[in-house]
TINUDO-738379 format. One record per residue (C-alpha): x, y, z. Coordinates in pm, whole numbers. Example, Ala and Ser with C-alpha at 12.3 -4.5 7.8 and 13.67 -1.06 7.14 Angstrom:
# residues 2
<ropa><u>1230</u><v>-450</v><w>780</w></ropa>
<ropa><u>1367</u><v>-106</v><w>714</w></ropa>
# end
This chain:
# residues 264
<ropa><u>-1300</u><v>2401</v><w>3196</w></ropa>
<ropa><u>-1283</u><v>2112</v><w>2929</w></ropa>
<ropa><u>-1126</u><v>2089</v><w>2597</w></ropa>
<ropa><u>-1259</u><v>1904</v><w>2289</w></ropa>
<ropa><u>-1056</u><v>1910</v><w>1950</w></ropa>
<ropa><u>-1172</u><v>1861</v><w>1644</w></ropa>
<ropa><u>-919</u><v>1788</v><w>1403</w></ropa>
<ropa><u>-579</u><v>1965</v><w>1347</w></ropa>
<ropa><u>-741</u><v>2329</v><w>1331</w></ropa>
<ropa><u>-1032</u><v>2397</v><w>1584</w></ropa>
<ropa><u>-1117</u><v>2335</v><w>1958</w></ropa>
<ropa><u>-1407</u><v>2347</v><w>2165</w></ropa>
<ropa><u>-1351</u><v>2485</v><w>2508</w></ropa>
<ropa><u>-1667</u><v>2446</v><w>2773</w></ropa>
<ropa><u>-1755</u><v>2745</v><w>3035</w></ropa>
<ropa><u>-2051</u><v>2546</v><w>3180</w></ropa>
<ropa><u>-2329</u><v>2617</v><w>2940</w></ropa>
<ropa><u>-2090</u><v>2836</v><w>2727</w></ropa>
<ropa><u>-1923</u><v>2689</v><w>2440</w></ropa>
<ropa><u>-1597</u><v>2847</v><w>2320</w></ropa>
<ropa><u>-1551</u><v>2749</v><w>1925</w></ropa>
<ropa><u>-1180</u><v>2858</v><w>1875</w></ropa>
<ropa><u>-1078</u><v>2891</v><w>1539</w></ropa>
<ropa><u>-720</u><v>2756</v><w>1548</w></ropa>
<ropa><u>-500</u><v>2748</v><w>1273</w></ropa>
<ropa><u>-228</u><v>3041</v><w>1419</w></ropa>
<ropa><u>43</u><v>2937</v><w>1135</w></ropa>
<ropa><u>-183</u><v>3045</v><w>873</w></ropa>
<ropa><u>-365</u><v>3343</v><w>1055</w></ropa>
<ropa><u>-728</u><v>3128</v><w>1047</w></ropa>
<ropa><u>-718</u><v>3077</v><w>624</w></ropa>
<ropa><u>-995</u><v>2864</v><w>614</w></ropa>
<ropa><u>-838</u><v>2525</v><w>430</w></ropa>
<ropa><u>-1067</u><v>2270</v><w>338</w></ropa>
<ropa><u>-989</u><v>2056</v><w>663</w></ropa>
<ropa><u>-1009</u><v>2344</v><w>859</w></ropa>
<ropa><u>-1355</u><v>2391</v><w>695</w></ropa>
<ropa><u>-1459</u><v>2025</v><w>761</w></ropa>
<ropa><u>-1372</u><v>2084</v><w>1144</w></ropa>
<ropa><u>-1578</u><v>2399</v><w>1145</w></ropa>
<ropa><u>-1905</u><v>2191</v><w>1059</w></ropa>
<ropa><u>-1795</u><v>1905</v><w>1263</w></ropa>
<ropa><u>-1766</u><v>2133</v><w>1581</w></ropa>
<ropa><u>-2087</u><v>2280</v><w>1508</w></ropa>
<ropa><u>-2305</u><v>1981</v><w>1422</w></ropa>
<ropa><u>-2163</u><v>1859</v><w>1793</w></ropa>
<ropa><u>-2266</u><v>2217</v><w>1941</w></ropa>
<ropa><u>-2590</u><v>2142</v><w>1807</w></ropa>
<ropa><u>-2672</u><v>1879</v><w>1948</w></ropa>
<ropa><u>-2576</u><v>1950</v><w>2303</w></ropa>
<ropa><u>-2878</u><v>2069</v><w>2505</w></ropa>
<ropa><u>-2614</u><v>2138</v><w>2774</w></ropa>
<ropa><u>-2484</u><v>2444</v><w>2579</w></ropa>
<ropa><u>-2669</u><v>2772</v><w>2569</w></ropa>
<ropa><u>-2424</u><v>3007</v><w>2371</w></ropa>
<ropa><u>-2141</u><v>2959</v><w>2167</w></ropa>
<ropa><u>-1853</u><v>3240</v><w>2157</w></ropa>
<ropa><u>-1632</u><v>3243</v><w>1847</w></ropa>
<ropa><u>-1279</u><v>3318</v><w>1871</w></ropa>
<ropa><u>-905</u><v>3284</v><w>1764</w></ropa>
<ropa><u>-612</u><v>3206</v><w>1907</w></ropa>
<ropa><u>-442</u><v>3411</v><w>1682</w></ropa>
<ropa><u>-288</u><v>3751</v><w>1837</w></ropa>
<ropa><u>-357</u><v>3972</v><w>1536</w></ropa>
<ropa><u>-631</u><v>3777</v><w>1320</w></ropa>
<ropa><u>-931</u><v>3639</v><w>1379</w></ropa>
<ropa><u>-981</u><v>3503</v><w>1035</w></ropa>
<ropa><u>-785</u><v>3593</v><w>701</w></ropa>
<ropa><u>-1036</u><v>3386</v><w>521</w></ropa>
<ropa><u>-1039</u><v>3127</v><w>228</w></ropa>
<ropa><u>-698</u><v>2951</v><w>212</w></ropa>
<ropa><u>-574</u><v>3120</v><w>-145</w></ropa>
<ropa><u>-294</u><v>2937</v><w>-102</w></ropa>
<ropa><u>-406</u><v>2623</v><w>-108</w></ropa>
<ropa><u>-714</u><v>2771</v><w>-383</w></ropa>
<ropa><u>-440</u><v>2882</v><w>-565</w></ropa>
<ropa><u>-339</u><v>2472</v><w>-682</w></ropa>
<ropa><u>-691</u><v>2346</v><w>-741</w></ropa>
<ropa><u>-843</u><v>2264</v><w>-1081</w></ropa>
<ropa><u>-1149</u><v>2355</v><w>-1163</w></ropa>
<ropa><u>-1277</u><v>1990</v><w>-1045</w></ropa>
<ropa><u>-1101</u><v>2073</v><w>-746</w></ropa>
<ropa><u>-1286</u><v>2371</v><w>-679</w></ropa>
<ropa><u>-1629</u><v>2246</v><w>-743</w></ropa>
<ropa><u>-1561</u><v>1948</v><w>-497</w></ropa>
<ropa><u>-1446</u><v>2237</v><w>-238</w></ropa>
<ropa><u>-1775</u><v>2423</v><w>-238</w></ropa>
<ropa><u>-1959</u><v>2223</v><w>-55</w></ropa>
<ropa><u>-1704</u><v>2176</v><w>248</w></ropa>
<ropa><u>-1654</u><v>2566</v><w>279</w></ropa>
<ropa><u>-2019</u><v>2609</v><w>253</w></ropa>
<ropa><u>-2039</u><v>2348</v><w>539</w></ropa>
<ropa><u>-1873</u><v>2574</v><w>806</w></ropa>
<ropa><u>-2035</u><v>2872</v><w>748</w></ropa>
<ropa><u>-2367</u><v>2751</v><w>731</w></ropa>
<ropa><u>-2247</u><v>2524</v><w>1043</w></ropa>
<ropa><u>-2219</u><v>2887</v><w>1233</w></ropa>
<ropa><u>-2530</u><v>3073</v><w>1059</w></ropa>
<ropa><u>-2743</u><v>2756</v><w>1180</w></ropa>
<ropa><u>-2635</u><v>2696</v><w>1525</w></ropa>
<ropa><u>-2971</u><v>2720</v><w>1714</w></ropa>
<ropa><u>-2836</u><v>2901</v><w>2035</w></ropa>
<ropa><u>-2710</u><v>3257</v><w>2044</w></ropa>
<ropa><u>-2390</u><v>3308</v><w>1886</w></ropa>
<ropa><u>-2122</u><v>3562</v><w>1973</w></ropa>
<ropa><u>-1806</u><v>3619</v><w>1779</w></ropa>
<ropa><u>-1498</u><v>3776</v><w>1956</w></ropa>
<ropa><u>-1283</u><v>3979</v><w>1699</w></ropa>
<ropa><u>-991</u><v>4132</v><w>1706</w></ropa>
<ropa><u>-739</u><v>4235</v><w>1432</w></ropa>
<ropa><u>-789</u><v>4087</v><w>1100</w></ropa>
<ropa><u>-1136</u><v>3962</v><w>989</w></ropa>
<ropa><u>-1165</u><v>3944</v><w>632</w></ropa>
<ropa><u>-1317</u><v>3794</v><w>364</w></ropa>
<ropa><u>-1455</u><v>3438</v><w>483</w></ropa>
<ropa><u>-1323</u><v>3544</v><w>827</w></ropa>
<ropa><u>-1608</u><v>3849</v><w>839</w></ropa>
<ropa><u>-1844</u><v>3570</v><w>690</w></ropa>
<ropa><u>-1776</u><v>3341</v><w>973</w></ropa>
<ropa><u>-1851</u><v>3640</v><w>1229</w></ropa>
<ropa><u>-2105</u><v>3778</v><w>1017</w></ropa>
<ropa><u>-2286</u><v>3432</v><w>1076</w></ropa>
<ropa><u>-2309</u><v>3499</v><w>1434</w></ropa>
<ropa><u>-2604</u><v>3697</v><w>1576</w></ropa>
<ropa><u>-2363</u><v>3981</v><w>1761</w></ropa>
<ropa><u>-1980</u><v>4077</v><w>1726</w></ropa>
<ropa><u>-1815</u><v>4155</v><w>2009</w></ropa>
<ropa><u>-1488</u><v>4360</v><w>1852</w></ropa>
<ropa><u>-1179</u><v>4513</v><w>2028</w></ropa>
<ropa><u>-1001</u><v>4804</v><w>1867</w></ropa>
<ropa><u>-794</u><v>4664</v><w>1666</w></ropa>
<ropa><u>-997</u><v>4470</v><w>1467</w></ropa>
<ropa><u>-1024</u><v>4544</v><w>1082</w></ropa>
<ropa><u>-1296</u><v>4375</v><w>851</w></ropa>
<ropa><u>-1439</u><v>4357</v><w>545</w></ropa>
<ropa><u>-1537</u><v>4165</v><w>218</w></ropa>
<ropa><u>-1271</u><v>4208</v><w>-34</w></ropa>
<ropa><u>-1336</u><v>3904</v><w>-249</w></ropa>
<ropa><u>-1410</u><v>4083</v><w>-603</w></ropa>
<ropa><u>-1021</u><v>4238</v><w>-539</w></ropa>
<ropa><u>-927</u><v>3833</v><w>-652</w></ropa>
<ropa><u>-1202</u><v>3837</v><w>-905</w></ropa>
<ropa><u>-1479</u><v>3628</v><w>-648</w></ropa>
<ropa><u>-1788</u><v>3725</v><w>-442</w></ropa>
<ropa><u>-1839</u><v>3683</v><w>-93</w></ropa>
<ropa><u>-1934</u><v>3330</v><w>-115</w></ropa>
<ropa><u>-1913</u><v>3249</v><w>287</w></ropa>
<ropa><u>-2295</u><v>3423</v><w>341</w></ropa>
<ropa><u>-2147</u><v>3787</v><w>289</w></ropa>
<ropa><u>-2411</u><v>3927</v><w>17</w></ropa>
<ropa><u>-2699</u><v>3812</v><w>238</w></ropa>
<ropa><u>-2550</u><v>3868</v><w>587</w></ropa>
<ropa><u>-2383</u><v>4192</v><w>523</w></ropa>
<ropa><u>-2738</u><v>4389</v><w>357</w></ropa>
<ropa><u>-2923</u><v>4248</v><w>694</w></ropa>
<ropa><u>-2670</u><v>4400</v><w>889</w></ropa>
<ropa><u>-2642</u><v>4765</v><w>738</w></ropa>
<ropa><u>-2868</u><v>4793</v><w>439</w></ropa>
<ropa><u>-2857</u><v>4742</v><w>103</w></ropa>
<ropa><u>-2664</u><v>5048</v><w>-27</w></ropa>
<ropa><u>-2415</u><v>5003</v><w>254</w></ropa>
<ropa><u>-2316</u><v>4657</v><w>196</w></ropa>
<ropa><u>-2305</u><v>4707</v><w>-189</w></ropa>
<ropa><u>-2082</u><v>5009</v><w>-116</w></ropa>
<ropa><u>-1844</u><v>4795</v><w>101</w></ropa>
<ropa><u>-1880</u><v>4472</v><w>-172</w></ropa>
<ropa><u>-1802</u><v>4615</v><w>-472</w></ropa>
<ropa><u>-1525</u><v>4844</v><w>-318</w></ropa>
<ropa><u>-1339</u><v>4581</v><w>-117</w></ropa>
<ropa><u>-1194</u><v>4803</v><w>135</w></ropa>
<ropa><u>-1135</u><v>4730</v><w>458</w></ropa>
<ropa><u>-1304</u><v>4891</v><w>751</w></ropa>
<ropa><u>-1119</u><v>4958</v><w>1137</w></ropa>
<ropa><u>-1291</u><v>4924</v><w>1445</w></ropa>
<ropa><u>-1426</u><v>5260</v><w>1538</w></ropa>
<ropa><u>-1570</u><v>5283</v><w>1155</w></ropa>
<ropa><u>-1735</u><v>4945</v><w>1202</w></ropa>
<ropa><u>-1925</u><v>5017</v><w>1487</w></ropa>
<ropa><u>-2015</u><v>5358</v><w>1337</w></ropa>
<ropa><u>-2160</u><v>5123</v><w>1056</w></ropa>
<ropa><u>-2285</u><v>4864</v><w>1248</w></ropa>
<ropa><u>-2037</u><v>4604</v><w>1107</w></ropa>
<ropa><u>-1994</u><v>4497</v><w>1477</w></ropa>
<ropa><u>-2216</u><v>4501</v><w>1778</w></ropa>
<ropa><u>-1996</u><v>4617</v><w>2039</w></ropa>
<ropa><u>-1616</u><v>4762</v><w>2026</w></ropa>
<ropa><u>-1410</u><v>4725</v><w>2374</w></ropa>
<ropa><u>-1015</u><v>4780</v><w>2458</w></ropa>
<ropa><u>-767</u><v>4634</v><w>2284</w></ropa>
<ropa><u>-736</u><v>4247</v><w>2363</w></ropa>
<ropa><u>-1098</u><v>4245</v><w>2575</w></ropa>
<ropa><u>-1279</u><v>4138</v><w>2263</w></ropa>
<ropa><u>-1272</u><v>3781</v><w>2409</w></ropa>
<ropa><u>-1296</u><v>3806</v><w>2763</w></ropa>
<ropa><u>-1609</u><v>4083</v><w>2698</w></ropa>
<ropa><u>-1793</u><v>3833</v><w>2471</w></ropa>
<ropa><u>-1760</u><v>3569</v><w>2727</w></ropa>
<ropa><u>-1869</u><v>3822</v><w>2977</w></ropa>
<ropa><u>-2181</u><v>3830</v><w>2759</w></ropa>
<ropa><u>-2204</u><v>3506</v><w>2661</w></ropa>
<ropa><u>-2243</u><v>3387</v><w>3102</w></ropa>
<ropa><u>-2450</u><v>3661</v><w>3119</w></ropa>
<ropa><u>-2690</u><v>3509</v><w>2827</w></ropa>
<ropa><u>-2668</u><v>3163</v><w>2942</w></ropa>
<ropa><u>-2877</u><v>3261</v><w>3240</w></ropa>
<ropa><u>-3138</u><v>3257</v><w>3064</w></ropa>
<ropa><u>-3384</u><v>2983</v><w>2985</w></ropa>
<ropa><u>-3226</u><v>2803</v><w>2698</w></ropa>
<ropa><u>-3576</u><v>2660</v><w>2596</w></ropa>
<ropa><u>-3665</u><v>3079</v><w>2531</w></ropa>
<ropa><u>-3369</u><v>3148</v><w>2375</w></ropa>
<ropa><u>-3335</u><v>2904</v><w>2078</w></ropa>
<ropa><u>-3719</u><v>2994</v><w>2039</w></ropa>
<ropa><u>-3606</u><v>3354</v><w>2011</w></ropa>
<ropa><u>-3340</u><v>3300</v><w>1786</w></ropa>
<ropa><u>-3567</u><v>3073</v><w>1575</w></ropa>
<ropa><u>-3834</u><v>3372</v><w>1580</w></ropa>
<ropa><u>-3587</u><v>3628</v><w>1518</w></ropa>
<ropa><u>-3434</u><v>3466</v><w>1195</w></ropa>
<ropa><u>-3747</u><v>3320</v><w>1031</w></ropa>
<ropa><u>-3959</u><v>3656</v><w>1112</w></ropa>
<ropa><u>-3662</u><v>3879</v><w>950</w></ropa>
<ropa><u>-3794</u><v>4011</v><w>606</w></ropa>
<ropa><u>-4130</u><v>3895</v><w>626</w></ropa>
<ropa><u>-4449</u><v>4111</v><w>654</w></ropa>
<ropa><u>-4557</u><v>4197</v><w>1002</w></ropa>
<ropa><u>-4836</u><v>4052</v><w>995</w></ropa>
<ropa><u>-4639</u><v>3709</v><w>884</w></ropa>
<ropa><u>-4368</u><v>3762</v><w>1148</w></ropa>
<ropa><u>-4607</u><v>3761</v><w>1387</w></ropa>
<ropa><u>-4767</u><v>3384</v><w>1319</w></ropa>
<ropa><u>-4397</u><v>3295</v><w>1334</w></ropa>
<ropa><u>-4349</u><v>3449</v><w>1706</w></ropa>
<ropa><u>-4724</u><v>3299</v><w>1802</w></ropa>
<ropa><u>-4509</u><v>2954</v><w>1688</w></ropa>
<ropa><u>-4198</u><v>3066</v><w>1868</w></ropa>
<ropa><u>-4481</u><v>3134</v><w>2198</w></ropa>
<ropa><u>-4641</u><v>2806</v><w>2167</w></ropa>
<ropa><u>-4324</u><v>2593</v><w>2138</w></ropa>
<ropa><u>-4232</u><v>2747</v><w>2476</w></ropa>
<ropa><u>-4577</u><v>2789</v><w>2680</w></ropa>
<ropa><u>-4643</u><v>2467</v><w>2787</w></ropa>
<ropa><u>-4234</u><v>2397</v><w>2854</w></ropa>
<ropa><u>-4035</u><v>2274</v><w>3199</w></ropa>
<ropa><u>-3896</u><v>2607</v><w>3120</w></ropa>
<ropa><u>-4149</u><v>2836</v><w>3113</w></ropa>
<ropa><u>-4302</u><v>2675</v><w>3419</w></ropa>
<ropa><u>-3982</u><v>2678</v><w>3635</w></ropa>
<ropa><u>-3928</u><v>3096</v><w>3528</w></ropa>
<ropa><u>-4281</u><v>3177</v><w>3678</w></ropa>
<ropa><u>-4235</u><v>2948</v><w>3954</w></ropa>
<ropa><u>-3836</u><v>3111</v><w>4038</w></ropa>
<ropa><u>-3970</u><v>3463</v><w>4001</w></ropa>
<ropa><u>-4282</u><v>3381</v><w>4224</w></ropa>
<ropa><u>-4066</u><v>3231</v><w>4463</w></ropa>
<ropa><u>-3784</u><v>3529</v><w>4434</w></ropa>
<ropa><u>-3491</u><v>3280</v><w>4350</w></ropa>
<ropa><u>-3229</u><v>3172</v><w>4087</w></ropa>
<ropa><u>-3426</u><v>2965</v><w>3811</w></ropa>
<ropa><u>-3333</u><v>2593</v><w>3785</w></ropa>
<ropa><u>-3398</u><v>2521</v><w>3397</w></ropa>
<ropa><u>-3480</u><v>2170</v><w>3269</w></ropa>
<ropa><u>-3395</u><v>2316</v><w>2960</w></ropa>
<ropa><u>-3662</u><v>2109</v><w>2783</w></ropa>
# end
């Protein structure tokens, strides 16, 4: 396992074809400061360009929190001009995760609130342990979810449920979060990282070309009418139909062996 650091607060660990993006600001429960946002964006840019990475798992180094959201202590010192300047930096962290071209999994324990939950929502799948508490409490401090929450949450749970959760600003414990679809898998306390990495390892055994094309079709087709969505799917199929991965996958199936994906 190799490790690379992006600034002071973000690490990337490599587990073969799985990359683990670690939020590592434990003294602040991973509150996203301007510096940390830049580091998340930089790490995501590097991962997006790495053709060897097939799955990314977003984890936390803090024992009791995934991420508590924006750094409100830093924000308290901002002038209006500071806030305007910081906005695109903050957005780059969330869009960095959202735009990763390979499958992404968030491993959540403890608090995942505000921007912290939005980082998880930016992933394709969320694995949470029994200590998880999630929510978008922004209206309780006079703002709105600004890391994608107003758009990502209704895509997960529907418009009315998302409205109730955002308007009430309430925190949702793990069992209810699983029931409502706020998280996808609920695991025993302390097992979120291990289970997310195991899930990622299984996914990473599949074609990297196929995985990226499937994610692209899922993302681009969401919200379109069926016929338009099927055109998106057809474009994804055409992008892989003549790839080396497709040829290797068919050959491996017929030869009853494990594929050796060329990744192109």
